KEDO-374456 format. One line per 2 residues: number of its first residue (from 0); their letters; for each residue x, y, z of N, C-alpha, C. Coordinates in steps of 0.001 Angstrom, whole numbers, plus 500000, padded with zeros to 6 digits. Example, Ala and Ser with C-alpha at 12.3 -4.5 7.8 and 13.67 -1.06 7.14 Angstrom:
2
0) as) 513190:494310:507800:512300:495500:507800:513200:496700:507800; 512850:497750:507080:513670:498940:507140:512900:500030:507870
% end
This chain:
398
0) xx) 802717:054200:583507:801455:054870:583837:801134:055875:582744; 799891:055843:582254:799536:056678:581121:799733:058158:581404
2) xx) 799570:058559:582648:799702:059965:582981:801105:060486:582747; 802071:059576:582612:803458:059991:582414:803745:060432:580985
4) xx) 802741:060425:580116:802930:060942:578753:803476:062362:578837; 804509:062635:578090:805108:063971:578131:804135:065007:577615
6) xx) 804197:066214:578207:803314:067294:577761:803544:067605:576300; 804774:067452:575832:805057:067741:574427:804276:066816:573514
8) xx) 804000:065603:573968:803244:064681:573140:801809:065133:573005; 801278:065693:574077:799897:066163:574027:799767:067357:573097
10) xx) 800823:068148:572982:800762:069360:572166:800507:069067:570705; 800748:067832:570272:800506:067512:568861:799035:067266:568594
12) xx) 798223:067255:569609:796795:067027:569417:796157:068311:568923; 796378:068590:567649:796034:069920:567133:794787:069955:566285
14) xx) 794277:068804:565873:793145:068806:564956:791918:068306:565692; 790946:069191:565853:789735:068828:566581:788613:068544:565605
16) xx) 788070:067348:565585:786982:067016:564680:785662:067112:565410; 784600:067112:564632:783271:067202:565209:782889:065850:565789
18) xx) 782535:065812:567063:782117:064570:567695:781254:064939:568880; 780643:063895:569503:779826:064167:570669:780677:064829:571743
20) xx) 781911:064417:571849:782886:065028:572732:784147:065246:571915; 784643:066479:571868:785729:066796:570949:786971:065937:571180
22) xx) 787242:065560:572423:788458:064794:572704:788390:063376:572147; 787174:062862:571944:787050:061496:571453:787656:061343:570066
24) xx) 787571:062396:569254:788142:062309:567909:789659:062257:567944; 790253:062569:569120:791705:062527:569277:792140:061282:570049
26) xx) 791160:060399:570335:791491:059153:571020:791429:059235:572528; 790803:060270:573065:790708:060444:574506:789255:060675:574897
28) xx) 788881:060295:576109:787514:060579:576563:787398:062028:577031; 786184:062475:577242:785988:063762:577893:785820:063536:579396
30) xx) 786247:064511:580154:786203:064402:581609:784750:064295:582085; 784521:063400:583026:783171:063204:583565:783000:063809:584949
32) xx) 784085:063873:585722:783934:064318:587110:784760:065546:587450; 785743:065894:586606:786627:067011:586945:786525:068128:585923
34) xx) 786719:069339:586398:786850:070505:585508:788181:071208:585780; 789084:070541:586514:790391:071123:586811:791281:071033:585567
36) xx) 791742:072160:585071:792549:072214:583860:794007:071953:584202; 794575:070899:583629:795981:070563:583821:796823:071134:582683
38) xx) 796274:071161:581481:797000:071614:580298:796007:072227:579312; 796419:073285:578645:795621:073879:577577:796475:073966:576323
40) xx) 795991:073415:575210:796661:073581:573928:795629:074021:572903; 796022:074023:571618:795126:074552:570601:793902:073670:570375
42) xx) 793911:072436:570892:792739:071577:570779:791688:071934:571821; 792148:072312:573011:791216:072637:574084:791867:072492:575452
44) xx) 791015:072288:576449:791482:072166:577833:791516:070687:578217; 792601:070302:578910:792808:068897:579283:792838:068750:580801
46) xx) 792181:067678:581267:792252:067300:582665:792732:065865:582774; 792679:065315:583990:793118:063926:584213:792056:063209:585028
48) xx) 791655:062035:584532:790749:061149:585261:791206:059715:585055; 791174:058938:586112:791545:057519:586032:792931:057331:585424
50) xx) 793828:058235:585820:795211:058123:585398:795389:058301:583893; 794473:059056:583245:794549:059252:581802:794085:060672:581475
52) xx) 794564:061164:580321:794117:062480:579867:792637:062432:579481; 791941:063531:579738:790553:063660:579291:790316:065113:578878
54) xx) 789441:065296:577912:789133:066648:577433:788046:067288:578269; 788277:068529:578659:787270:069266:579439:786332:069961:578461
56) xx) 785117:069466:578396:784112:070021:577497:783537:071276:578133; 783415:072336:577332:782832:073575:577855:781445:073344:578444
58) xx) 780765:072307:577929:779436:072036:578479:779505:071681:579958; 780680:071159:580387:780847:070773:581783:781597:071823:582594
60) xx) 781943:072922:581966:782691:073982:582647:781705:074972:583254; 781606:075053:584566:780615:075937:585193:780868:077402:584906
62) xx) 782083:077750:584503:782376:079150:584210:781979:079546:582795; 781687:078568:581950:781388:078866:580548:779881:078998:580362
64) xx) 779379:080203:580558:777943:080448:580468:777378:080229:579069; 778217:080481:578035:777685:080388:576675:777493:078938:576228
66) xx) 778085:077978:576928:777919:076579:576533:776463:076157:576636; 775717:076764:577561:774295:076435:577709:773466:076965:576555
68) xx) 774081:077870:575772:773394:078428:574610:773892:077800:573315; 774746:076787:573443:775224:076082:572265:776494:076637:571664
70) xx) 777204:077513:572399:778431:078121:571886:779560:077928:572889; 780801:077753:572416:781927:077612:573340:782284:078937:573983
72) xx) 783118:078889:574993:783671:080122:575543:784985:080435:574824; 785296:081723:574764:786490:082173:574047:787746:081654:574744
74) xx) 788693:081172:573930:789935:080640:574496:791094:081628:574394; 791073:082485:573354:792230:083361:573134:791878:084837:573090
76) xx) 790629:085184:572864:790278:086593:572708:789428:087094:573871; 789596:088362:574161:788750:089056:575130:788044:090245:574473
78) xx) 788231:090383:573135:787638:091525:572441:786134:091323:572279; 785357:092291:572725:783899:092217:572667:783431:092690:571295
80) xx) 782785:091784:570549:782223:092119:569240:780743:092447:569350; 780054:091833:570315:778610:091990:570445:778241:091783:571906
82) xx) 777249:092523:572385:776759:092376:573752:775248:092258:573728; 774713:091249:574406:773267:091163:574584:773000:090803:576039
84) xx) 771742:090457:576338:771387:090215:577732:772007:088941:578286; 772516:088075:577410:773181:086861:577886:774590:087158:578378
86) xx) 775276:088101:577732:776647:088424:578092:777392:089048:576928; 778696:089009:576997:779540:089591:575956:780096:088483:575071
88) xx) 780071:088773:573748:780453:087767:572766:781699:088199:572002; 782561:087232:571734:783710:087447:570865:783608:086527:569658
90) xx) 784667:086508:568854:784697:085657:567667:786017:084897:567636; 785923:083580:567480:787088:082728:567276:786736:081663:566262
92) xx) 787652:081414:565323:787447:080362:564322:786132:080546:563582; 785839:081818:563257:784655:082157:562471:783349:081761:563159
94) xx) 783339:081788:564500:782110:081475:565221:782068:082312:566492; 780851:082514:566991:780688:083260:568232:781223:082448:569402
96) xx) 781767:083154:570388:782181:082509:571629:781876:083460:572777; 781562:082885:573939:781238:083700:575106:782488:084088:575878
98) xx) 782551:085346:576302:783695:085823:577078:783433:085535:578555; 784271:084702:579130:784076:084253:580511:784084:085449:581456
100) xx) 783148:085411:582391:783056:086487:583377:782156:087612:582942; 781486:087461:581781:780642:088563:581284:779178:088191:581230
102) xx) 778786:087064:581891:777401:086610:581784:776438:087643:582329; 775313:087794:581631:774266:088717:582068:773142:087959:582729
104) xx) 771916:088468:582565:770775:087802:583179:770567:086398:582645; 771096:086168:581446:770925:084846:580847:772103:083949:581100
106) xx) 773042:084307:582009:774239:083523:582230:774011:082363:583162; 775086:081869:583698:775035:080687:584538:774472:081036:585899
108) xx) 773201:080741:586114:772621:080955:587428:772265:082390:587693; 772093:083231:586670:771749:084627:586876:770304:084761:587292
110) xx) 769756:085975:587099:768401:086245:587536:767392:085315:586880; 767743:084818:585700:766818:083937:584989:767132:082477:585191
112) xx) 768060:082141:586125:768407:080761:586341:769125:080191:585140; 768774:078964:584772:769471:078291:583680:769042:078870:582340
114) xx) 769800:079815:581843:769461:080451:580571:768805:081778:580773; 767929:081939:581771:767281:083216:582034:766683:083812:580786
116) xx) 766771:085147:580691:766220:085838:579539:766887:085414:578253; 768153:084976:578361:768855:084556:577149:768914:083053:577020
118) xx) 768113:082318:577801:768188:080873:577811:767278:080235:576788; 766854:079019:577109:766068:078260:576162:764793:079000:575818
120) xx) 764567:079169:574523:763363:079826:574058:763462:081320:574059; 764548:081914:574589:764690:083354:574632:765629:083834:573547
122) xx) 766173:085058:573742:767159:085590:572804:768497:084948:573123; 768723:083760:572599:769841:082953:573068:771180:083383:572514
124) xx) 771262:083757:571245:772538:084069:570645:772401:085240:569692; 773487:085980:569463:773419:087066:568486:773387:086498:567076
126) xx) 772343:086785:566340:772237:086287:564970:773164:087083:564059; 773869:086382:563166:774737:087067:562217:773883:087775:561172
128) xx) 774117:089074:560960:773346:089777:559929:773624:089190:558552; 772648:089287:557683:772796:088824:556313:772289:089897:555356
130) xx) 772641:089769:554079:772172:090691:553053:770639:090593:552952; 769958:091734:552815:770466:093118:552795:770694:093632:554214
132) xx) 771874:094192:554455:772257:094618:555789:771608:095955:556157; 771212:096059:557411:770734:097337:557924:771926:098256:558170
134) xx) 771675:099560:558232:772747:100493:558556:773281:100198:559953; 774598:100284:560088:775282:100070:561372:775038:098662:561918
136) xx) 774950:097679:561033:774786:096301:561486:776028:095832:562231; 775863:094781:563030:777010:094190:563723:777951:093565:562699
138) xx) 779244:093509:563001:780204:092904:562059:779849:091457:561746; 780182:091039:560535:779990:089645:560125:781380:089076:559834
140) xx) 781939:088304:560753:783327:087837:560594:783475:086803:559496; 784581:086875:558768:784873:085920:557703:785497:084648:558288
142) xx) 785731:083662:557430:786324:082404:557873:787748:082590:558382; 788383:083702:557992:789759:083932:558420:789884:084453:559834
144) xx) 788787:084809:560469:788860:085329:561836:789301:084224:562797; 790216:084568:563656:790772:083614:564607:792008:082902:564116
146) xx) 792346:083067:562828:793524:082411:562269:794729:083357:562268; 795892:082810:562462:797103:083599:562272:797223:083934:560785
148) xx) 797456:085199:560446:797432:085596:559027:798585:084981:558241; 798269:084505:557042:799296:083986:556141:799666:085009:555081
150) xx) 798998:086175:555103:799266:087265:554163:799774:088456:554959; 800796:089100:554463:801343:090280:555118:801276:091464:554162
152) xx) 801379:092666:554720:801387:093861:553885:802518:093788:552866; 802224:094286:551671:803231:094275:550617:802655:093735:549323
154) xx) 803205:092641:548839:802818:092089:547538:802763:090575:547623; 801788:089973:546948:801770:088521:546826:801239:088145:545449
156) xx) 801493:086911:545068:801013:086380:543801:799775:085527:544058; 798688:085898:543414:797449:085141:543526:797420:084052:542460
158) xx) 797246:082807:542887:797003:081723:541944:795499:081595:541768; 795050:081660:540529:793605:081651:540309:793286:080946:538997
160) xx) 792012:080602:538870:791565:079981:537629:792347:078714:537324; 792735:078598:536058:793459:077412:535585:794961:077635:535661
162) xx) 795496:077787:536854:796934:077968:537008:797434:079347:536652; 796561:080320:536570:796991:081681:536260:797472:082377:537536
164) xx) 798263:083423:537341:798805:084153:538477:798595:085647:538257; 798397:086349:539363:798141:087785:539283:798789:088484:540482
166) xx) 799490:089563:540221:800108:090334:541298:799035:091112:542062; 799155:091105:543374:798218:091821:544239:799014:092590:545286
168) xx) 798709:093869:545453:799289:094682:546516:798270:094823:547644; 798760:094806:548869:797854:094841:550011:798477:095638:551157
170) xx) 797651:096369:551868:798059:097086:553077:797150:096664:554212; 797752:096037:555227:797046:095552:556410:797472:096416:557592
172) xx) 796548:096854:558462:796949:097657:559621:798073:096992:560408; 799047:097799:560846:800202:097215:561530:799873:096697:562924
174) xx) 798671:097006:563416:798242:096442:564701:797148:095395:564479; 797238:094706:563347:796223:093723:562959:795920:092748:564092
176) xx) 794631:092547:564339:794139:091628:565363:793342:090532:564650; 793778:089305:564772:793154:088205:564040:791719:087928:564468
178) xx) 791292:088508:565572:789923:088304:566042:789034:089521:565805; 789555:090511:565109:788791:091728:564841:788435:091807:563357
180) xx) 787147:091829:562989:786776:091910:561570:787038:093310:560997; 787785:093368:559899:788182:094640:559284:787357:094941:558032
182) xx) 787140:096213:557804:786595:096673:556526:787599:096340:555424; 787109:096045:554223:787973:095726:553093:787630:096643:551927
184) xx) 788651:097308:551374:788455:098220:550242:789384:097804:549105; 788795:097544:547948:789560:097260:546734:789757:098559:545944
186) xx) 790954:098734:545391:791227:099855:544499:791592:099319:543130; 790754:099593:542127:790959:099045:540784:791672:100068:539892
188) xx) 792736:099627:539231:793567:100495:538419:792852:100916:537124; 793296:102028:536555:792735:102523:535299:793542:101992:534118
190) xx) 793041:102185:532915:793774:101816:531712:795048:102657:531634; 796174:102004:531409:797442:102706:531382:798048:102915:532753
192) xx) 797370:102480:533804:797869:102627:535167:798462:101333:535680; 798494:101183:536992:799042:099978:537611:798552:099900:539047
194) xx) 798713:098720:539623:798375:098576:541036:799300:099427:541894; 800556:099620:541443:801478:100491:542185:800963:101922:542219
196) xx) 800419:102395:541103:799841:103741:541086:798726:103870:542120; 797868:102857:542161:796755:102888:543118:797291:102957:544544
198) xx) 798288:102115:544830:798834:102098:546186:799568:103395:546502; 800349:103911:545546:801102:105136:545785:800191:106344:546000
200) xx) 798994:106298:545417:798024:107382:545615:797120:107131:546819; 797544:106194:547660:796801:105932:548894:795431:105337:548643
202) xx) 795336:104484:547605:794063:103873:547250:793008:104960:547066; 793301:105826:546093:792456:106976:545769:792244:107884:546991
204) xx) 793327:108033:547754:793328:108969:548878:792613:108489:550118; 792169:107230:550158:791378:106744:551285:792236:106257:552454
206) xx) 793366:105618:552157:794156:105034:553239:794627:106080:554260; 795083:107277:553853:795489:108255:554872:794359:108675:555801
208) xx) 793127:108479:555372:791984:108871:556198:791632:107805:557235; 792188:106621:557100:791884:105529:558021:792772:105633:559255
210) xx) 792607:106688:560011:793442:106915:561190:793175:105905:562294; 791988:105291:562276:791666:104290:563283:792124:102898:562924
212) xx) 792779:102744:561764:793296:101442:561308:792193:100384:561315; 791108:100728:560633:789931:099874:560585:789817:099071:559297
214) xx) 790741:099305:558349:790506:098856:556983:791728:098176:556381; 791475:097130:555607:792491:096487:554778:792285:096971:553346
216) xx) 793353:097443:552706:793282:097976:551343:793998:097031:550384; 793385:096796:549231:793920:095836:548269:793860:096418:546864
218) xx) 794959:096277:546119:795005:096729:544726:795498:095587:543843; 794583:094870:543180:795021:093827:542248:795497:094450:540936
220) xx) 796486:093828:540313:796947:094282:539003:795931:093874:537942; 795819:094679:536881:794963:094319:535768:795526:093130:534996
222) xx) 794871:092784:533896:795216:091557:533185:796388:091695:532220; 797038:092868:532188:798202:093046:531345:797888:093423:529916
224) xx) 796617:093552:529591:796211:093930:528252:795903:095428:528202; 795674:095944:527008:795366:097364:526878:794117:097724:527670
226) xx) 793133:096839:527632:791932:097006:528455:792112:096102:529675; 792468:096675:530833:792990:095871:531943:791966:095033:532692
228) xx) 790699:095208:532401:789676:094419:533082:788709:093856:532051; 788464:092549:532131:787560:091897:531190:786742:090825:531875
230) xx) 786096:090004:531089:785185:088999:531621:785878:088045:532591; 787079:087588:532252:787779:086626:533109:788139:087222:534465
232) xx) 788242:088543:534534:788662:089171:535785:787591:089103:536868; 786364:088810:536483:785336:088571:537498:785641:087285:538252
234) xx) 786162:086274:537539:786581:085042:538209:787816:085288:539063; 788745:086113:538543:789921:086462:539341:789492:087143:540640
236) xx) 788562:088074:540542:788088:088775:541737:787494:087790:542740; 786698:086848:542259:786088:085877:543168:787143:085057:543891
238) xx) 788178:084621:543159:789240:083828:543792:790046:084662:544779; 790296:085908:544420:791023:086812:545320:790219:087061:546588
240) xx) 788946:087353:546427:788113:087641:547597:787997:086418:548503; 787890:085235:547897:787825:084006:548689:789111:083828:549498
242) xx) 790242:084062:548870:791518:083914:549571:791612:084893:550747; 791255:086149:550513:791371:087165:551557:790455:086868:552730
244) xx) 789225:086470:552458:788276:086242:553545:788553:084949:554290; 789255:084005:553656:789592:082761:554347:790899:082863:555132
246) xx) 791738:083839:554777:793045:083924:555434:793201:085161:556310; 792284:086116:556196:792309:087316:557027:790945:087504:557676
248) xx) 790922:088269:558748:789664:088525:559459:788988:089741:558826; 787994:089486:557995:787297:090520:557239:785852:090611:557729
250) xx) 785336:091813:557817:783906:092018:558026:783252:091904:556651; 782670:090753:556353:782169:090514:554999:780959:091370:554666
252) xx) 780418:092080:555643:779305:092988:555371:779783:094403:555059; 781096:094622:555060:781643:095952:554782:782831:095845:553817
254) xx) 782510:095400:552610:783496:095269:551545:783115:096234:550426; 784093:097002:549935:783832:098040:548938:784849:097942:547806
256) xx) 784442:098422:546628:785358:098507:545497:785332:099923:544945; 786517:100440:544635:786645:101774:544073:787462:101693:542785
258) xx) 787474:102769:542030:788290:102783:540823:788062:104041:540014; 789015:104313:539141:788958:105468:538247:788944:104982:536806
260) xx) 788122:105605:535967:788077:105324:534541:787788:103841:534312; 788703:103096:533678:788418:101694:533417:788287:100906:534718
262) xx) 789019:101331:535752:788868:100700:537063:787503:100957:537661; 786953:102153:537402:785603:102443:537892:784568:101655:537099
264) xx) 784832:101446:535820:783909:100673:534998:783862:099216:535458; 785035:098691:535884:785067:097328:536419:784333:097259:537758
266) xx) 784582:098233:538630:783872:098267:539912:782367:098391:539688; 781979:099215:538714:780563:099362:538406:779981:098041:537906
268) xx) 780766:097295:537109:780307:095985:536650:780139:095010:537805; 781059:095041:538761:780925:094191:539940:779654:094520:540713
270) xx) 779257:095797:540682:778032:096207:541368:776783:095616:540726; 776931:095073:539523:775794:094490:538828:775491:093055:539254
272) xx) 776519:092330:539711:776258:090920:540052:776982:090454:541316; 777540:091406:542083:778193:091052:543343:777569:091821:544516
274) xx) 776271:092019:544445:775613:092822:545480:775691:092174:546863; 775782:090864:546929:775862:090202:548229:777301:090053:548702
276) xx) 778253:090438:547866:779673:090417:548232:780144:091821:548590; 779769:092792:547766:780167:094181:547987:779035:094951:548658
278) xx) 779367:095649:549731:778377:096533:550361:778115:097738:549460; 779181:098183:548770:779004:099326:547893:780233:099563:547034
280) xx) 780098:100496:546098:781207:100902:545235:781266:102419:545194; 782461:102927:544912:782659:104355:544654:783401:104446:543331
282) xx) 782750:105023:542323:783286:105004:540960:783540:106423:540480; 784753:106655:540010:785185:107982:539576:785305:107999:538053
284) xx) 784474:108800:537401:784420:108893:535938:784122:107521:535339; 782910:107051:535570:782543:105706:535132:781693:105748:533874
286) xx) 781447:104565:533324:780599:104404:532143:780094:102971:532126; 779036:102744:531389:778477:101396:531268:778540:100898:529830
288) xx) 779551:101357:529087:779793:100903:527714:781288:100654:527547; 781655:099998:526429:783058:099765:526079:783803:098935:527118
290) xx) 783083:098052:527777:783677:097111:528723:782728:095925:528828; 783286:094722:529088:782403:093572:529271:781638:093741:530569
292) xx) 780334:093570:530517:779482:093710:531688:778638:092458:531869; 778462:092013:533101:777626:090836:533360:776148:091211:533278
294) xx) 775297:090211:533331:773875:090482:533444:773597:091095:534805; 772866:092181:534827:772610:092868:536092:771544:092125:536886
296) xx) 771878:091786:538122:770926:091123:539006:770039:092171:539671; 768757:091872:539860:767820:092857:540434:767951:092982:541948
298) xx) 769112:093450:542395:769385:093600:543823:770022:094962:544055; 769789:095516:545243:770336:096824:545574:771773:096756:546040
300) xx) 772482:097887:545899:773855:098022:546374:774136:099510:546568; 774907:099845:547592:775292:101246:547790:776208:101679:546653
302) xx) 776027:102914:546190:776736:103357:544981:777018:104850:545084; 778265:105234:544830:778654:106642:544789:779392:106898:543485
304) xx) 778980:107938:542775:779619:108291:541522:780159:109704:541541; 781334:109894:540948:781945:111219:540791:782081:111491:539296
306) xx) 781604:112662:538877:781550:112974:537457:782118:114362:537179; 783057:114441:536232:783507:115721:535715:782608:116136:534557
308) xx) 781977:117274:534680:780990:117683:533687:781610:117948:532320; 782938:118040:532257:783622:118281:530980:784367:117043:530486
310) xx) 784086:115897:531068:784775:114668:530675:784317:114262:529277; 785268:114197:528351:784940:113803:526991:785214:112347:526708
312) xx) 785749:111604:527693:786064:110192:527520:784955:109322:528117; 784781:109401:529423:783604:108810:530072:782628:109962:530282
314) xx) 781799:110196:529310:781005:111414:529230:779948:111474:530327; 779430:112663:530620:778343:112776:531589:777163:111872:531272
316) xx) 776836:111730:529990:775712:110863:529619:775988:109413:530010; 777224:108968:529832:777580:107603:530208:777492:107422:531727
318) xx) 778005:108395:532473:777968:108305:533925:776553:108294:534460; 775699:109138:533904:774305:109184:534351:773579:107888:534017
320) xx) 773912:107308:532885:773298:106039:532505:773680:104941:533490; 774966:104883:533869:775410:103891:534851:774701:104091:536182
322) xx) 774561:105342:536582:773860:105664:537838:772408:105209:537787; 771732:105492:536700:770300:105182:536608:770034:103680:536640
324) xx) 770956:102891:536127:770776:101432:536185:770846:100933:537630; 771625:101605:538454:771670:101266:539882:770394:101722:540578
326) xx) 769933:102919:540257:768714:103448:540873:767513:102538:540631; 767536:101840:539502:766420:100962:539150:766146:099950:540252
328) xx) 767209:099402:540854:767033:098350:541857:767294:098827:543289; 767648:100090:543442:767854:100636:544789:766619:101333:545328
330) xx) 765552:101350:544551:764332:102033:544968:763122:101219:544539; 762045:101411:545221:760814:100680:544940:760308:101006:543540
332) xx) 760221:099970:542726:759734:100166:541372:760610:101060:540515; 761850:101305:540941:762752:102157:540181:762378:103623:540205
334) xx) 761580:104044:541186:761085:105419:541200:762185:106453:541345; 763348:106058:541906:764431:107027:542091:764979:107528:540759
336) xx) 764754:106780:539677:765213:107233:538368:764529:108535:537956; 763355:108785:538516:762610:110004:538190:762959:111171:539108
338) xx) 763811:110909:540097:764220:111974:541017:765340:112790:540367; 765167:114067:540313:766145:114929:539646:767281:115271:540609
340) xx) 768477:114842:540277:769633:115111:541126:770167:116513:540868; 770460:117234:541920:771084:118555:541776:772544:118366:541395
342) xx) 773008:119139:540430:774400:119058:539990:775097:120398:540175; 776427:120369:540131:777232:121567:540399:777029:122614:539307
344) xx) 777234:123860:539699:777224:124962:538743:778568:125013:538032; 778561:125375:536777:779790:125484:535997:780772:126446:536663
346) xx) 782008:125967:536823:783055:126795:537402:782977:126949:538910; 781981:126351:539543:781809:126496:540987:782321:125295:541759
348) xx) 782046:125260:543055:782464:124120:543884:781659:122870:543526; 782149:121748:543995:781463:120489:543701:780112:120441:544396
350) xx) 779273:119563:543910:777964:119346:544503:777720:117853:544605; 777407:117381:545810:777033:115986:546004:775560:115915:546372
352) xx) 774866:115027:545720:773430:114876:545951:773153:113453:546419; 772497:113333:547563:772101:112028:548091:770630:111793:547750
354) xx) 770371:110734:547024:769008:110456:546572:768074:110207:547763; 766876:110760:547647:765909:110717:548750:764967:109527:548667
356) xx) 764746:108988:547485:763721:107957:547318:764289:106546:547200; 765580:106382:547508:766159:105032:547511:765976:104398:548883
358) xx) 766090:103090:548928:766087:102363:550190:767295:102813:551001; 767101:103098:552278:768226:103593:553093:769359:102577:553187
360) xx) 769073:101308:552956:770137:100289:552976:771017:100391:551732; 770505:101053:550686:771219:101153:549416:771311:102617:548971
362) xx) 772047:103441:549709:772127:104862:549355:772861:105085:548032; 772516:106164:547367:773180:106574:546130:773593:108031:546284
364) xx) 774878:108291:546093:775424:109659:546164:775997:110011:544801; 775618:111183:544299:776010:111623:542963:776739:112963:543095
366) xx) 778038:112968:542766:778883:114149:542954:779376:114668:541601; 779219:115950:541382:779590:116544:540098:780395:117823:540301
368) xx) 781159:118157:539264:781922:119414:539248:782465:119626:537836; 782666:120875:537490:783354:121148:536224:784718:120488:536257
370) xx) 785123:119932:535126:786419:119258:535071:786388:118115:534098; 787574:117638:533766:787703:116589:532775:787851:115218:533381
372) xx) 788593:114362:532674:788722:112949:533029:789807:112795:534098; 789435:112959:535350:790345:112847:536486:789533:112401:537690
374) xx) 790214:111780:538644:789475:111330:539813:789569:112308:540974; 790657:113092:541023:790915:113940:542198:790474:115385:541955
376) xx) 789188:115564:541703:788657:116912:541477:788883:117802:542701; 789071:119086:542454:789316:120058:543525:788387:121251:543347
378) xx) 787954:121797:544464:787147:123009:544418:788017:124195:544028; 787425:125241:543446:788201:126432:543056:789010:126983:544228
380) xx) 790295:127225:543993:791166:127789:545021:791684:126794:546031; 791340:125507:545885:791770:124486:546834:792861:123614:546220
382) xx) 793783:123177:547044:794881:122334:546581:794653:120865:546913; 793671:120606:547738:793394:119233:548157:792061:118791:547583
384) xx) 792034:117591:547044:790804:117072:546467:789765:116772:547541; 788526:117038:547225:787412:116731:548132:786942:115283:547980
386) xx) 787396:114597:546933:786870:113269:546614:787175:112236:547709; 788434:112118:548212:788687:111084:549224:787829:111213:550476
388) xx) 787735:112417:551039:786964:112574:552270:785484:112292:552031; 784967:112731:550891:783563:112478:550579:783306:110986:550433
390) xx) 784239:110280:549807:784099:108826:549666:784200:108140:551015; 785179:108560:551822:785360:107951:553148:784108:108145:554003
392) xx) 783513:109315:553949:782275:109555:554695:781172:108628:554215; 781172:108337:552920:780133:107477:552359:780310:106040:552823
394) xx) 781525:105491:552728:781689:104066:553037:781732:103788:554528; 781964:104812:555349:782000:104590:556789:780643:104858:557446
396) xx) 779622:105163:556648:778297:105379:557221:777593:104060:557520; 778150:102953:557002:777485:101669:557143:777895:100970:558439
% end
């Protein structure tokens, strides 16, 4: 009798292909008369009809309100990512899923009947935000959401390009949830530095501020040359970012790059042609010369710059020039370039100026203070740098 198939045999049915009924791709029909679940594995829910296994399609599950809206119900997560009038939504396998028992007016048989306010022709599903993102947009989960992570905190070797390899350091929250989209922050090393330096300094002081464990921090090693970032490293970054977003649960609408000196120059270069990948950058003592730079795309990006008014290496003129190139595309007709930013008084505390005429989706913060070529500027009489907290406030406003 077919029903005598051992449960262990069914457990191998792990690959679900796209079909009119998901079980058909595994050689089984979908249940026509029953919704009684006999077995659940990673493929889905199984019942028995006519002495044979059959797949229980969410479309036939009366408890799965989201199936009427074209989305499955969540199988493993109960974490609410979004709520609308239809009910509460989670994320599994990089797609929305309905949390059973949370149907609203648009649920199964609610005040609006079949679909109700959230049914056919209504606000049926939460739309994923896209670039340019509004402030405080809903998370946009990466392809890695719902997957068991294959990357752990510590160090790994990235294979990229034509068989090249690059060391990458990473810190993932110790309570990592594969269904929760995390902020991602890159820390780019300076000339003469290392990825270990970046990590040991808490990714420019940002990691200690992440008390809510909301962020994954990554420090890729430079290319091993005197100038640690060059044209090929843009391809390395793309391969690294693809790997992280496919293997970890990342909020792709909240990705940032930071760096000091040559690392800031690389982050600034990424801001020129990765506006749809990076939400913003924070650059400490940056410049737009003496480094390979891509063609700047006419798109906005959030940008924060820190400048020591006595820096003789990445001079104030270089930093202001880099800032103004961003202002060109962060404001209508580049009008923000004509806005005069207030700067710190010599020998006094730092001054941060938030531009008033930029698009609110693409804020620009300009921070200055007396001092030389360093990232961790401090106010007079203070032992702790103001830079990390100011940066954290900037990147967490989105």
